[in-house]
C-alpha positions in Angstrom: 8.3 82.8 118.4 8.4 86.6 119.5 10.9 88.8 120.4 11.2 87.9 124.0 12.7 87.2 127.2 10.6 84.6 128.8 11.7 86.5 132.1 11.4 83.6 134.4 8.2 81.7 132.9 9.2 78.3 132.4 8.3 75.9 129.9 5.2 73.6 130.8 6.1 71.3 133.8 5.7 68.0 131.9 8.4 69.3 129.2 10.8 69.3 132.1 10.0 66.1 133.4 10.1 64.4 130.1 13.3 66.5 129.3 15.3 65.4 132.5 14.4 61.9 131.8 15.6 61.9 128.4 18.7 63.7 129.0 19.5 61.4 132.0 19.7 58.5 129.8 21.7 60.1 127.1 24.4 61.0 129.6 24.2 57.4 131.0 24.7 56.1 127.5 27.3 58.2 126.8 29.7 57.5 129.8 28.7 53.8 130.0 31.7 51.8 128.5 34.0 54.6 128.3 36.8 55.0 130.5 36.0 56.3 133.9 39.6 57.9 133.9 38.8 59.9 130.7 39.6 63.5 131.4 36.7 66.1 130.9 38.2 69.5 129.4 34.9 71.2 130.0 35.4 70.4 133.6 38.8 71.1 134.7 40.5 68.4 136.7 37.4 66.2 136.5 37.1 62.7 134.9 34.2 61.2 133.6 33.4 59.1 136.6 33.7 62.4 138.7 31.1 64.2 136.4 29.0 60.8 136.5 29.0 60.9 140.5 28.1 64.6 140.2 25.2 64.4 137.9 23.7 61.4 139.7 24.1 63.0 143.3 22.8 66.4 142.0 19.7 64.8 140.9 19.1 62.9 144.2 19.9 66.0 146.0 17.2 68.2 143.7 14.7 65.3 144.2 15.0 65.4 148.3 14.8 69.2 147.9 11.5 69.0 146.1 10.3 66.2 148.3 10.8 68.2 151.4 9.3 71.4 149.8 12.2 73.1 151.7 11.0 76.6 152.8 14.5 78.0 153.6 18.3 77.2 152.3 19.2 73.9 153.6 21.9 73.2 156.5 23.2 70.2 154.9 23.5 68.5 151.6 23.5 65.1 153.0 21.4 62.6 151.0 21.3 58.7 150.6 23.1 58.4 147.3 23.3 54.7 147.2 26.6 55.1 145.0 28.3 51.8 143.7 31.6 51.2 144.8 32.4 49.7 141.3 33.2 52.9 138.9 31.9 50.6 136.0 28.6 50.6 137.8 27.9 54.2 137.9 26.8 54.7 134.6 23.8 52.6 135.1 23.4 54.0 138.6 22.4 57.4 137.2 20.1 55.9 134.8 18.6 53.8 137.6 17.8 57.0 138.9 15.1 58.1 136.3 12.1 56.5 137.8 12.4 58.2 141.1 13.0 61.4 139.7 10.0 61.2 137.5 7.9 60.1 140.8 9.1 63.0 142.5 8.2 65.2 139.7 4.6 63.6 139.5 4.1 64.1 143.0 5.2 67.7 143.1 2.6 70.9 142.1 5.0 72.9 140.2 3.4 76.0 141.7 3.9 74.9 145.2 5.8 77.7 147.0 9.5 76.7 147.5 13.0 78.3 148.9 15.1 78.6 145.6 18.3 80.3 145.4 17.0 82.0 141.9 14.2 84.0 140.9 11.5 81.5 140.8 10.4 81.0 144.4 8.6 77.6 143.3 9.1 74.1 142.7 9.3 74.5 139.2 12.5 76.2 139.5 14.1 73.1 140.7 12.8 71.1 137.6 14.1 73.7 135.2 17.5 73.7 137.1 17.7 69.9 137.2 17.2 70.0 133.2 20.1 72.2 132.3 22.7 70.8 134.9 21.7 67.4 133.2 21.6 68.8 129.6 25.1 70.5 129.9 26.8 68.0 131.5 25.5 65.5 129.1 27.5 67.6 126.4 30.2 67.6 128.6 30.6 63.9 128.6 30.0 63.8 124.7 32.7 66.0 124.1 34.8 64.2 126.4 34.6 60.8 124.6 34.6 62.7 121.3 31.2 63.0 120.0 29.5 66.2 118.9 26.7 67.4 120.9 23.3 68.2 119.9 20.8 70.2 121.7 17.0 70.9 120.8 16.9 74.5 120.0 13.6 75.0 122.0 15.3 73.5 125.1 18.4 75.6 124.5 16.6 78.8 124.1 14.7 78.2 127.6 18.1 77.2 128.8 19.5 80.7 127.7 16.7 82.2 129.6 17.1 80.3 132.8 20.9 81.1 133.0 20.1 84.8 132.4 17.1 85.1 134.8 18.7 83.3 137.3 22.5 84.9 137.0 21.8 88.0 139.4 21.2 85.4 142.3 24.4 83.3 141.8 26.8 85.1 143.9 26.2 82.4 146.8 28.2 80.1 144.5 29.9 82.2 141.8 31.0 85.3 143.9 32.4 87.1 140.6 28.7 87.4 139.5 28.5 90.3 142.3 31.3 92.5 140.8 29.7 92.5 137.2 29.0 96.2 136.8 29.1 98.9 134.3 28.1 102.3 133.2 24.8 101.2 131.4 26.4 99.1 128.7 24.3 96.5 127.3 24.9 93.1 126.2 22.7 91.3 123.8 22.2 87.5 123.2 20.5 86.9 120.1 19.1 83.7 118.7 19.6 82.9 115.0 17.3 79.6 114.9 14.2 81.0 116.5 11.1 79.4 115.0 9.0 81.5 112.1 12.3 83.7 111.6 11.5 85.9 114.6 14.4 87.4 116.6 14.8 86.4 119.8 16.8 88.2 122.1 18.0 88.7 125.9 19.4 92.1 126.7 21.4 92.6 129.9 22.4 96.1 131.0 25.4 96.5 133.2 24.9 99.5 136.1 27.1 100.7 138.4 24.9 98.8 141.2 24.8 95.9 139.3 23.1 94.3 136.1 20.0 93.2 135.2 17.7 91.4 132.2 15.8 94.0 130.6 12.4 93.3 129.6 11.2 92.2 126.2 10.2 94.7 123.6 6.5 95.3 123.6 6.4 95.5 119.7 6.9 92.0 118.3 7.9 93.2 115.3 10.5 95.6 116.5 14.3 95.5 115.4 16.7 94.1 117.7 17.4 97.1 120.5 20.8 98.7 120.0 23.6 97.3 122.4 27.3 97.7 123.3 28.1 94.3 122.3 25.7 91.7 120.9 26.4 87.7 120.4 24.5 86.0 117.9 24.2 82.2 117.3 22.1 79.3 117.4 20.6 78.9 121.1 22.3 75.7 121.4 25.7 77.7 121.0 24.5 80.9 123.0 23.5 78.3 125.9 27.2 76.8 125.8 28.7 80.1 125.6 27.0 81.2 128.6 28.3 78.2 130.6 31.8 78.8 129.5 31.6 75.7 127.1 32.1 77.8 123.8 34.3 81.0 123.5 33.4 83.9 122.0 36.0 83.5 119.2 34.1 80.3 118.2 33.2 80.6 114.5 29.7 79.4 115.7 29.2 82.8 117.3 28.9 86.3 115.5 30.0 88.9 117.7 29.6 92.6 117.0 30.4 95.6 119.0 32.9 96.4 122.1 34.4 93.2 122.9 36.0 94.6 126.1 32.3 94.5 127.6 32.0 91.0 126.5 35.6 90.0 128.0 34.2 91.9 131.4 30.9 89.8 131.2 33.0 86.3 130.7 35.1 87.2 133.4 32.3 87.5 136.0 29.9 85.1 135.1 31.7 81.9 135.4 29.4 79.1 137.0 
């Protein structure tokens, strides 16, 4: 794996289709049999039932968007959920949606032009987004029931990229993002478990008019670019840090440089 940001070029579409199904089943297995009133610490004020409804509803909503091939922001988020009244039936309801999601993926050209709130204006945007919504919430559920989550390193690295590529467009629902500015400071996210011992790095520059993900170094053997502050860790830990599930003080992360810049990043990037 080269020193790179994939910069919006996703993994193969089939990877997302298979991973969404797998992560959805893992989520459903985690919440099945657990007390639906269990608090979810990483999602303040939510219970496991709230999280379960969110995951199942979001997948059905994304599937509706893909089916319709929407070309502009939808005016309504109404969709037939078929949500069971009995909270004990809701984990199975989430799992029952897996075949329908797979059918939608199968019927969708990933390169079909579509409206998306992020950078990639193709159907594949929604498949990628569905995966990381499901994966991160699966880790939320596991933590809530006392399990230690594990995340496939390749998927986690793609999730880091997906987050950073789309973050500049997230002001629609995360207004703090629009106030993330600087005077040329750079924040580096460095993957400690990249394949073949290579360095995988994402470098973001904060400018007076906003921020942007810088293109990857052309020299694959180059040393990591200098940065104002750097966060190094396993891809899974970087992903969970970006989503606010791990703090930069966590021993799994190695932080070097100006911590004040990283504090500014954290304060403005909450999803």
